[in-house]
C-alpha positions as CSV (number, residue, x, y, z in Angstrom):
1,M,-192.5,-121.1,-188.3
2,T,-192.5,-117.4,-187.4
3,I,-190.4,-114.9,-189.4
4,E,-189.0,-111.9,-187.7
5,K,-187.5,-109.3,-190.0
6,I,-184.4,-107.7,-188.4
7,S,-183.2,-105.6,-191.4
8,D,-183.5,-105.5,-195.2
9,T,-180.9,-108.3,-195.4
10,M,-181.4,-110.2,-192.1
11,Q,-184.4,-112.2,-190.8
12,R,-184.9,-114.6,-187.9
13,L,-186.8,-117.8,-188.4
14,I,-188.3,-119.2,-185.2
15,F,-189.5,-122.8,-185.3
16,A,-192.1,-124.6,-183.1
17,D,-189.4,-126.4,-181.2
18,G,-187.7,-123.1,-180.1
19,K,-184.9,-123.3,-182.6
20,E,-183.9,-119.9,-184.1
21,I,-182.1,-119.5,-187.4
22,T,-180.8,-116.0,-188.2
23,L,-180.5,-115.8,-192.0
24,I,-178.1,-113.2,-193.4
25,G,-178.5,-112.5,-197.1
26,T,-175.3,-111.0,-198.5
27,A,-173.7,-109.8,-201.7
28,H,-170.5,-111.9,-202.2
29,V,-168.4,-108.9,-203.2
30,S,-169.6,-106.4,-200.7
31,Q,-167.5,-104.9,-197.9
32,D,-170.8,-103.9,-196.1
33,S,-171.8,-107.6,-196.1
34,V,-168.5,-108.5,-194.4
35,E,-169.1,-106.0,-191.7
36,E,-172.7,-106.9,-191.3
37,V,-171.8,-110.6,-190.8
38,A,-169.2,-109.8,-188.2
39,K,-171.5,-107.5,-186.2
40,A,-174.4,-110.0,-186.3
41,I,-172.2,-112.9,-185.0
42,E,-170.8,-110.7,-182.3
43,E,-174.3,-109.6,-181.1
44,I,-176.1,-113.0,-181.4
45,N,-173.3,-115.2,-180.2
46,P,-174.8,-118.3,-181.8
47,D,-174.1,-121.9,-180.8
48,R,-173.5,-122.8,-184.5
49,I,-172.6,-120.9,-187.7
50,C,-173.7,-122.2,-191.1
51,V,-172.1,-120.9,-194.3
52,E,-172.9,-121.2,-198.1
53,L,-169.7,-123.0,-198.8
54,D,-168.5,-126.6,-199.3
55,E,-165.4,-128.0,-197.6
56,G,-163.5,-128.3,-200.8
57,R,-163.9,-124.6,-201.7
58,Y,-163.1,-123.6,-198.1
59,R,-159.8,-125.5,-198.3
60,S,-158.9,-123.9,-201.6
61,K,-159.6,-120.5,-200.2
62,T,-157.8,-120.9,-196.9
63,E,-154.9,-123.1,-197.9
64,S,-154.0,-121.1,-201.0
65,Q,-154.8,-124.0,-203.3
66,G,-156.2,-122.5,-206.5
67,W,-155.6,-123.4,-210.1
68,E,-152.1,-124.9,-209.3
69,N,-153.7,-128.3,-208.8
70,L,-155.2,-128.2,-212.3
71,N,-154.2,-130.9,-214.7
72,I,-155.1,-129.6,-218.1
73,K,-154.3,-132.8,-219.9
74,T,-156.5,-134.9,-217.6
75,I,-159.4,-132.5,-218.1
76,L,-159.1,-132.5,-221.8
77,K,-158.9,-136.3,-221.9
78,E,-162.1,-136.5,-219.8
79,N,-163.7,-134.1,-222.3
80,K,-164.3,-131.5,-219.7
81,G,-162.8,-128.5,-221.5
82,F,-166.0,-126.5,-222.0
83,L,-167.0,-127.2,-218.3
84,L,-163.6,-125.9,-217.1
85,L,-163.9,-122.8,-219.3
86,A,-167.3,-122.0,-217.8
87,N,-165.9,-122.6,-214.3
88,M,-162.9,-120.4,-214.9
89,A,-165.0,-117.6,-216.5
90,L,-167.4,-117.5,-213.5
91,S,-164.6,-117.5,-211.0
92,S,-162.8,-114.7,-212.8
93,Y,-165.9,-112.6,-213.2
94,Q,-166.5,-112.8,-209.5
95,K,-162.8,-111.8,-208.9
96,K,-163.2,-108.9,-211.2
97,L,-166.2,-107.6,-209.3
98,G,-164.3,-108.2,-206.0
99,D,-161.3,-106.2,-207.3
100,Q,-163.6,-103.3,-208.2
101,M,-165.1,-103.4,-204.7
102,G,-161.8,-104.0,-202.9
103,V,-162.8,-107.3,-201.5
104,S,-162.4,-110.9,-202.5
105,P,-165.5,-112.9,-203.6
106,G,-167.0,-114.6,-200.5
107,D,-165.0,-112.6,-198.0
108,E,-168.2,-112.4,-195.8
109,I,-168.4,-116.2,-195.8
110,L,-164.8,-116.5,-194.8
111,R,-165.2,-113.9,-192.1
112,A,-168.0,-116.0,-190.6
113,A,-165.8,-119.1,-190.7
114,E,-162.9,-117.1,-189.1
115,L,-165.1,-115.9,-186.3
116,A,-166.4,-119.5,-185.7
117,T,-162.8,-120.5,-185.2
118,E,-161.9,-117.5,-183.0
119,K,-165.0,-117.9,-180.8
120,N,-164.9,-121.7,-180.8
121,I,-168.3,-121.9,-182.4
122,P,-169.1,-125.1,-184.4
123,L,-169.1,-124.5,-188.1
124,S,-171.2,-126.2,-190.8
125,F,-170.4,-126.1,-194.5
126,C,-173.9,-126.3,-196.0
127,D,-173.4,-125.9,-199.7
128,R,-173.3,-128.6,-202.3
129,E,-169.9,-129.4,-203.8
130,I,-169.1,-126.9,-206.5
131,Q,-168.1,-129.6,-209.0
132,V,-171.4,-131.5,-208.5
133,T,-173.2,-128.3,-209.2
134,F,-171.3,-127.5,-212.4
135,K,-171.5,-131.1,-213.7
136,R,-175.2,-131.2,-213.1
137,A,-175.7,-127.8,-214.9
138,W,-173.6,-129.0,-217.8
139,R,-175.1,-132.5,-218.2
140,L,-178.7,-131.3,-217.9
141,S,-178.2,-128.5,-220.4
142,N,-178.7,-129.1,-224.1
143,G,-176.1,-128.1,-226.7
144,W,-177.6,-124.7,-227.4
145,N,-177.9,-123.8,-223.7
146,K,-174.2,-124.8,-223.2
147,I,-173.2,-122.4,-225.9
148,K,-175.3,-119.6,-224.4
149,L,-173.9,-120.3,-220.9
150,I,-170.3,-120.0,-222.1
151,S,-171.0,-117.0,-224.3
152,T,-172.8,-115.2,-221.4
153,L,-169.9,-115.9,-219.0
154,L,-167.3,-114.8,-221.5
155,T,-169.2,-111.7,-222.4
156,A,-169.3,-110.8,-218.7
157,V,-165.6,-111.6,-218.3
158,F,-164.5,-109.3,-221.2
159,S,-167.0,-106.5,-220.4
160,N,-165.3,-103.2,-219.4
161,E,-168.4,-102.0,-217.6
162,E,-167.7,-100.8,-214.1
163,I,-170.2,-101.7,-211.3
164,S,-170.6,-99.2,-208.5
165,S,-170.8,-100.2,-204.9
166,E,-174.4,-98.9,-204.9
167,E,-175.3,-101.4,-207.6
168,I,-173.6,-104.2,-205.7
169,E,-175.6,-103.4,-202.6
170,K,-178.8,-103.4,-204.7
171,L,-178.0,-107.1,-205.4
172,K,-179.1,-107.7,-201.8
173,E,-182.6,-106.4,-202.5
174,T,-185.1,-109.2,-203.1
175,N,-187.0,-107.5,-205.9
176,V,-183.9,-106.7,-207.9
177,L,-182.6,-110.3,-207.4
178,Q,-186.0,-111.8,-208.3
179,S,-186.1,-109.9,-211.6
180,M,-182.5,-111.1,-212.4
181,L,-183.4,-114.7,-211.6
182,D,-186.6,-114.5,-213.7
183,E,-184.5,-113.3,-216.6
184,M,-182.1,-116.1,-216.1
185,A,-184.9,-118.6,-216.0
186,Q,-186.1,-117.5,-219.4
187,E,-182.7,-117.5,-221.0
188,L,-181.1,-120.5,-219.2
189,P,-183.9,-122.4,-217.3
190,T,-181.7,-125.5,-216.6
191,V,-178.8,-123.4,-215.3
192,K,-181.1,-121.4,-213.1
193,K,-182.7,-124.6,-211.8
194,V,-179.3,-126.2,-210.9
195,L,-177.4,-123.1,-209.7
196,I,-180.3,-121.5,-207.7
197,D,-183.3,-123.8,-207.1
198,E,-181.5,-127.0,-206.3
199,R,-179.0,-125.2,-204.1
200,D,-181.9,-123.5,-202.3
201,Q,-183.2,-126.9,-201.5
202,Y,-179.8,-128.3,-200.5
203,L,-178.8,-125.3,-198.3
204,A,-182.3,-125.2,-196.6
205,S,-182.0,-128.9,-195.7
206,K,-178.5,-128.7,-194.3
207,I,-179.1,-125.5,-192.4
208,Y,-182.4,-126.8,-191.0
209,E,-180.8,-130.0,-189.8
210,A,-177.7,-128.3,-188.4
211,P,-177.4,-128.9,-184.6
212,G,-177.9,-126.0,-182.3
213,Q,-180.8,-123.9,-181.0
214,R,-179.4,-120.5,-182.0
215,V,-177.9,-120.6,-185.5
216,V,-176.6,-117.9,-187.8
217,A,-176.6,-118.8,-191.5
218,V,-174.7,-116.7,-194.0
219,V,-175.8,-117.1,-197.6
220,G,-176.0,-115.1,-200.8
221,A,-179.0,-112.9,-200.8
222,G,-180.4,-114.6,-203.9
223,H,-180.9,-117.8,-201.9
224,A,-182.7,-116.2,-199.0
225,P,-186.3,-116.3,-200.3
226,G,-185.9,-119.9,-201.5
227,L,-184.4,-121.0,-198.2
228,V,-187.3,-119.5,-196.2
229,A,-189.9,-121.2,-198.4
230,H,-188.0,-124.6,-198.2
231,M,-187.5,-124.5,-194.4
232,E,-191.2,-123.7,-193.9
233,K,-192.1,-126.8,-195.9
234,L,-189.4,-128.9,-194.0
235,E,-190.9,-127.9,-190.6
236,Q,-194.4,-128.8,-191.9
237,Q,-193.0,-132.1,-193.3
238,I,-194.4,-131.2,-196.7
239,I,-191.0,-132.0,-198.2
240,S,-188.2,-134.4,-197.2
241,S,-184.7,-133.2,-196.1
242,D,-183.2,-136.0,-198.3
243,V,-181.1,-134.3,-201.0
244,S,-179.5,-137.4,-202.5
245,A,-181.4,-136.9,-205.8
246,I,-179.7,-133.5,-206.4
247,T,-176.2,-134.6,-205.4
248,A,-175.9,-137.2,-208.1
249,V,-174.3,-136.3,-211.4
250,P,-176.6,-137.5,-214.2
251,P,-175.1,-139.8,-216.9
252,A,-174.4,-138.3,-220.4
253,S,-177.4,-138.0,-222.6
254,K,-178.2,-141.1,-224.7
255,A,-179.8,-138.9,-227.2
256,G,-176.5,-137.1,-227.7
257,K,-174.7,-140.3,-228.3
258,V,-177.4,-141.5,-230.8
259,F,-177.2,-138.2,-232.6
260,S,-173.4,-138.3,-232.8
261,W,-173.4,-141.9,-234.2
262,A,-176.2,-140.9,-236.7
263,I,-174.0,-138.1,-238.1
264,V,-171.1,-140.5,-238.5
265,I,-173.3,-143.2,-240.2
266,A,-174.9,-140.6,-242.5
267,L,-171.5,-139.2,-243.6
268,L,-170.1,-142.6,-244.3
269,G,-173.3,-143.6,-246.1
270,I,-173.2,-140.7,-248.4
271,I,-169.6,-141.3,-249.3
272,A,-170.2,-145.0,-249.7
273,L,-173.1,-144.3,-252.0
274,G,-170.8,-142.1,-254.1
275,F,-168.5,-145.2,-254.6
276,V,-171.5,-147.4,-255.5
277,R,-173.2,-145.0,-257.8
278,S,-170.3,-143.3,-259.6
279,G,-167.4,-145.6,-259.2
280,W,-164.0,-145.3,-257.5
281,D,-163.0,-141.9,-258.8
282,Q,-166.2,-140.1,-257.8
283,G,-166.3,-141.8,-254.4
284,L,-162.7,-141.0,-253.7
285,G,-163.2,-137.5,-254.8
286,M,-166.1,-137.1,-252.4
287,F,-164.1,-138.5,-249.6
288,L,-161.1,-136.2,-250.3
289,Y,-163.5,-133.2,-250.6
290,W,-164.9,-134.0,-247.1
291,F,-161.4,-134.7,-245.7
292,G,-160.1,-131.4,-247.1
293,L,-163.1,-129.3,-245.8
294,N,-162.9,-130.7,-242.3
295,A,-159.1,-130.5,-242.1
296,S,-158.9,-127.0,-243.5
297,L,-161.5,-125.5,-241.2
298,T,-159.8,-127.1,-238.2
299,G,-156.4,-125.9,-239.4
300,L,-157.9,-122.4,-239.8
301,A,-159.2,-122.5,-236.2
302,A,-155.8,-123.5,-234.9
303,L,-154.0,-120.9,-237.0
304,L,-156.3,-118.1,-235.8
305,S,-155.8,-119.3,-232.2
306,L,-152.0,-119.0,-232.8
307,A,-151.4,-122.7,-232.0
308,H,-148.0,-124.3,-232.2
309,P,-147.2,-125.3,-235.8
310,V,-147.1,-129.0,-234.8
311,T,-150.6,-128.5,-233.3
312,I,-151.9,-127.0,-236.5
313,I,-150.6,-129.8,-238.7
314,L,-151.6,-132.7,-236.4
315,S,-155.0,-131.2,-235.8
316,M,-155.7,-131.0,-239.5
317,L,-154.7,-134.6,-239.9
318,A,-156.7,-135.7,-236.9
319,A,-159.9,-133.7,-237.7
320,P,-161.4,-136.1,-240.3
321,V,-160.5,-139.1,-238.2
322,T,-162.0,-137.7,-235.0
323,A,-165.1,-136.7,-236.9
324,L,-165.8,-140.4,-237.4
325,S,-165.6,-141.0,-233.6
326,P,-168.3,-139.6,-231.3
327,T,-166.1,-140.2,-228.3
328,L,-162.9,-138.5,-229.6
329,G,-163.1,-134.9,-230.6
330,V,-160.5,-132.9,-232.5
331,G,-160.6,-130.2,-229.8
332,M,-159.4,-132.8,-227.3
333,V,-156.6,-133.8,-229.6
334,A,-155.6,-130.2,-230.4
335,G,-155.7,-129.1,-226.8
336,L,-153.6,-132.1,-225.7
337,I,-151.0,-131.5,-228.4
338,E,-150.8,-127.8,-227.6
339,A,-150.4,-128.5,-223.8
340,T,-147.6,-131.0,-224.7
341,M,-145.8,-128.7,-227.1
342,R,-146.1,-125.7,-224.8
343,K,-146.2,-127.1,-221.3
344,P,-147.9,-124.8,-218.7
345,R,-145.5,-122.9,-216.5
346,V,-145.9,-122.1,-212.8
347,K,-146.8,-118.5,-213.6
348,D,-149.6,-119.8,-215.9
349,F,-151.2,-121.5,-212.9
350,E,-150.6,-118.5,-210.7
351,H,-152.3,-116.0,-213.1
352,V,-155.2,-117.9,-214.5
353,S,-157.8,-115.7,-212.9
354,E,-156.2,-112.5,-214.1
355,D,-155.2,-113.7,-217.6
356,I,-158.7,-114.9,-218.5
357,L,-160.0,-111.4,-218.0
358,S,-157.9,-110.0,-221.0
359,F,-157.7,-110.8,-224.7
360,K,-153.9,-111.0,-224.5
361,G,-154.1,-113.3,-221.5
362,W,-155.9,-115.9,-223.6
363,F,-152.8,-116.2,-225.8
364,R,-150.2,-115.5,-223.1
365,N,-151.4,-118.1,-220.5
366,R,-150.6,-121.6,-221.8
367,I,-153.5,-123.2,-219.8
368,I,-156.1,-120.8,-221.2
369,H,-154.5,-120.9,-224.6
370,A,-154.8,-124.7,-224.7
371,L,-158.5,-124.4,-223.8
372,L,-158.9,-121.7,-226.5
373,I,-157.5,-124.0,-229.1
374,F,-159.7,-126.8,-227.7
375,M,-162.8,-124.6,-228.1
376,T,-162.1,-123.1,-231.5
377,T,-161.0,-126.3,-233.2
378,S,-164.1,-128.1,-231.8
379,I,-166.4,-125.4,-233.1
380,F,-164.8,-125.1,-236.6
381,A,-164.6,-128.9,-237.0
382,S,-168.3,-129.2,-236.2
383,I,-169.1,-126.5,-238.7
384,G,-167.0,-128.4,-241.3
385,T,-169.0,-131.6,-240.7
386,F,-172.4,-129.9,-241.1
387,I,-171.3,-127.9,-244.2
388,A,-170.1,-131.2,-245.7
389,F,-173.6,-132.7,-245.8
390,P,-175.4,-130.5,-248.3
391,L,-172.2,-130.2,-250.4
392,L,-171.7,-134.0,-250.6
393,I,-175.3,-134.5,-251.3
394,S,-175.2,-132.0,-254.2
395,K,-172.1,-133.7,-255.6
396,L,-173.9,-137.1,-255.3
397,S,-177.0,-135.7,-257.1
398,G,-174.8,-134.1,-259.8
399,A,-173.0,-137.4,-260.4
400,A,-176.3,-139.4,-260.6
């Protein structure tokens, strides 16, 4: 494979069989990238265009299908509340950057797709499905990394820092991108592996196998170095183009289930020991102490989140019960009750991306508000469970 550098953001890969792939590395919120893509397609007149987009995302962008298809109750029942929050935060952060630059995130990708239609050029969607990517990132991350992922995204969402067009254009420079990716790898290695490395492999395989002798591929600049390295290995048959291993969603961790059940068994064991050692009164006292601690912290979380009064009361009653079930979290219950008491309105679906960017929006938008209550009650209830351990043990020791 021969590499011909056309510009700082564009390179042509020439393979032994004569196939040429012109790789354009873009910034997804850059007007310059939109213009560069249009100019390159006009000049090259390729026989195929490949884009860093999957069909589902393309339909949602072109058919005006956004958050209106969201079923908040189904998502909470499937215990995907945190996953949805991460997804929404990332989408909204991209939108915020796009608003600053006067373009929508991925406009250069859509422009490439539009030109493919206008010029009757075959189009290939070469990215992995976004939901597969998010689910893999979530399932493969441990609890601490999940917390860091959401906190990082929410910090970015609420940040008031303005990013200049010059800084956006710098995102297309390989050295700047590499330092950012190296930093991500240190902080969130699993997320970087799934969002960047795996997608480099997937994109490279799909673009390399795309029909046509003169191909233009439009991808985010962060993927360009990885794509070149992967396609070189593909041509040399060092690696396979089979991507089935990175398109499967891994099952939930067994270790997590074992840990959850261990917490339940330990709690019940301590309380049962209180009954055996100190009699009915002491055992019942320990149980009520744990019940009150768990319920009060959950109620406090719901109250601080301005939940509906019914949500607050029922969440408090449900908290100790759900704490004994690794498959049923109080956050799920609280979120479902809130979504039932305050049903999402049409305007909530229409303004999700905007409302998530402001503190008031988290309380005004009923979809985001239900997710906020899901998150806070989940966290506070977990804190209550872990605080209960040393306190119950000390009571048990004192009663001995």
